[in-house]
C-alpha positions, -999 to +999 in steps of 0.1 A: -230-200+679-205-183+656-223-197+625-256-183+637-241-148+642-225-149+607-257-159+592-276-131+608-249-106+597-249-117+560-286-121+556-293-083+554-266-080+527-285-103+504-318-086+509-303-054+494-294-070+461-318-065+433-318-092+407-327-083+372-337-113+351-353-095+322-324-100+298-322-137+308-359-142+301-355-125+267-326-148+258-346-179+267-376-168+247-354-159+217-336-192+218-368-213+221-384-194+192-355-202+167-360-232+144-330-255+139-330-277+108-329-314+115-312-337+090-330-370+089-312-384+059-295-417+066-262-419+049-258-445+022-231-471+029-207-482+003-208-519-004-176-536+006-167-568-012-153-595+011-120-610+001-114-647+005-080-659+017-063-681-009-032-699+003-002-693-019+035-700-011+047-692+024+032-697+058-004-691+069-005-655+082-031-665+108-009-691+125+019-685+150+053-685+134+076-713+142+111-707+154+137-713+128+162-739+139+195-738+120+210-771+111+246-779+103+254-781+066+272-813+059+292-801+028+303-769+045+340-760+041+361-770+071+377-736+073+346-717+082+334-715+119+304-735+129+282-731+160+280-759+185+245-772+180+248-799+208+255-776+237+228-766+262+213-732+255+216-703+280+183-685+289+196-653+273+198-670+239+160-667+236+163-629+232+177-608+204+204-583+213+178-555+208+159-568+239+191-570+260+208-542+278+238-540+301+229-525+335+263-528+354+291-551+365+299-573+395+332-586+408+329-621+423+361-638+435+382-614+413+362-622+381+342-594+364+306-603+356+281-582+336+245-576+346+223-580+316+185-572+318+159-584+294+130-564+281+107-579+308+129-566+336+147-598+346+184-594+355+210-620+346+247-621+353+271-633+325+308-639+324+332-644+295+324-676+277+286-674+283+262-672+253+235-647+246+214-634+217+198-653+188+230-655+167+250-678+190+267-648+206+296-657+229+308-632+255+344-624+248+353-596+271+336-576+299+347-541+308+332-515+332+310-500+304+306-526+277+303-563+268+320-576+236+302-604+219+313-627+191+282-636+170+279-661+142+257-652+112+249-678+085+254-671+049+240-688+018+269-713+014+264-729+048+294-710+063+291-689+094+305-654+094+319-641+127+312-605+138+319-587+170+291-566+186+289-547+218+263-541+245+270-507+261+262-498+297+229-479+300+231-453+327+199-445+345 
């Protein structure tokens, strides 16, 4: 009922409005009378010469790269450190340190563990003595805000150089 009353009250208002469409009609006539140039020229394409792949030294760029497996050098000096190639690898040794981040710590039975996340979002706990990273990184020390890692990097003589790196706590 209210809608009907509103309709009857607003209808007289619209009957008083005078609509002038002369300028609109003039614009439409003017626009239709204009001629716009059409460019029918098809662009010429440059000829591209195909290159053929010729294998030279190195691996095929179209194949998946194979993981490099370091092997122990038999004539290596006894004084330089060597990684233990016969031990079972930890899952975190499949990731480079760039893809790992420390998220926090846990205390279990009085021992401090670090929570390490990988780039995919999985979370692992590590303790001193565990391994992580691609360079045979061994966890030396865990504090509340960092993990100290002893890595081994191979040099040209078959020796392995030790270096200490850190994973710092990432605050969210």
